[in-house]
N, C-alpha and C positions, 0 to 999 in steps of 0.2 A: 373642285367650285371655283373654277375660273371666272373672271367676272365677264360677263355678256348682257347683252339687252340693250334698250332705251336709258337705263338708268347710267351708263357707262360710256354710252355713246357721246355726251357731250364732252365728258371729262377727256378722252380720248383724244378728240377734236383739239385740245388744248394741248396735249402732249404727244410724244411720241412713241412709236412701237417698244421703244426699249424699256419707256417707264410703264408701261401696261406689262411687258413680259419681265421686269425687276419685282413688280409687283404678286404678280402671278407666282412668282417663285417663292415671295414671303408668305402668301395665303398658303401652299402648299406644305411650307414647313411648319405654320401654325394652326392649320384649321382641324387636326386631329384632338390637340390640345383644348382649343376653343369649343369644339363638339361635345369634348366630354365633359369639360365645365358645365355648358348649359344644359346638356344632357341630364347630370346630374343633380344641378339646381332646379329643372324644370320637371323633372322625372316623365319627360315627352318628348320622345324620337323627333315628331314632326315639327313641335314647338321651338325644339332646340336647333334642328336645322333654318327655320325661319330666323333667329335670334343669330345666327352666326353668320349668316349670308346678310343681314342688316347691318352687322356692325363692321363686318369686312368691307361693305359700299360704303359706309358713312365713312370709314377710314379712307378709302380711296378717295372719295369724295373731299375730304377734309385735306389730303396730300401731304400734311404739315408735319407726320410722325416722321422722325429719325428712324433710320433702320436699325439701329441699337436698342431701340425703347421700344419696336414695334410689337412685338411678345405682350408685352406688360399694357401695352395700349391698347391692343385689341382684347384681351381680356378684361379689363377694364370696361370698354364698351360691353362687352357680353352680359357681365355681372350688372350693368347698369341696364340694359334691354331686358333682362332676365326679370329685373326688380318692378320694371315697369310694365312688364305683362301680368305678374302675378303678385299680388299683394304681399301673400305668404307664399314662400318657396316649399313645396311639399316634400324637398330632398330627394336623394338617389332613390328612385324606383320600390324593390324590396323594402328596403331599409327608411322607408317614409315615417311609418310607425315609431319608431327609434327616434327620431331626430325630433317630435315633436314637442314642444317646452323650449326648443332652442331660437335663438332670434335668427333672423336672416343672415346678420352679419356672422355670428357662430358657425352657421351651417356655411356658407361661403368661405371662410378661413380654414374650417373642416377639410372642405374638398381641396382648397389650392394646396395646403400645407401640408397635409395626409395622402389625399389623392394624387396629385399632380408634382406631389415633392417640392415646392415653391421654398425659396427661402423665407424667413419672416418680413425681411426687407420688402421683397417683390410683391409678397402679399398684403403687405402693409400700403405699398405704391397703388395696387389692385384697389383694394378697399377703402384704402383714405384715412387709414390709422398708421401711428409711429408703430415701429416693428415691436415695442415694449408692450405695445397695445395687443399685437396680434399675439402676441408669446401670452398675454394672459386672458385673453379672449379663448385662445386654444385649449389653454389648461384646463379650465371654465367647460367647456364643451366636450373636451376628454372625460373629466370628471364626471359631468353630465351622464355622459352616454356608459362610463363604467358602472356606473349606479344602476343605470337599466338595463343593461347587458348580464350583470349578476343573477342568479337563480335567487329566487326568496325562499328562504328558510321557514317551512310553515310548521316546523316542531315546536 
């Protein structure tokens, strides 16, 4: 997912080729994780690809993200663009029915921490919650899932 096309042309004129090469290296490092998050949230591969492309292009145009925080900023943008596209996120493909009843924030934190193995602090940065809030939200979401995954005893 290298940046090309009209949207980037203006920015490239303002920067040198080394900036574009460095940026594309960051894209390569983080595109899989960004796509995984978008795909899990939207449950739709083509929508996820569009969201990820939009997030990377927005970040490139913005140009102010320090390299050390690039990963978190991209994931934050992906989350925001996913929320913008879908009022209620369906959740990961086949598991969408299990996630019914969870808020968008609970779904996002579950994916960030349990699927992408992100720290509470980093998940908090992406979702705008303090680490303690992430821990609490994750516990609530995991409890909800455990209640929905247990077989019901009809005896």
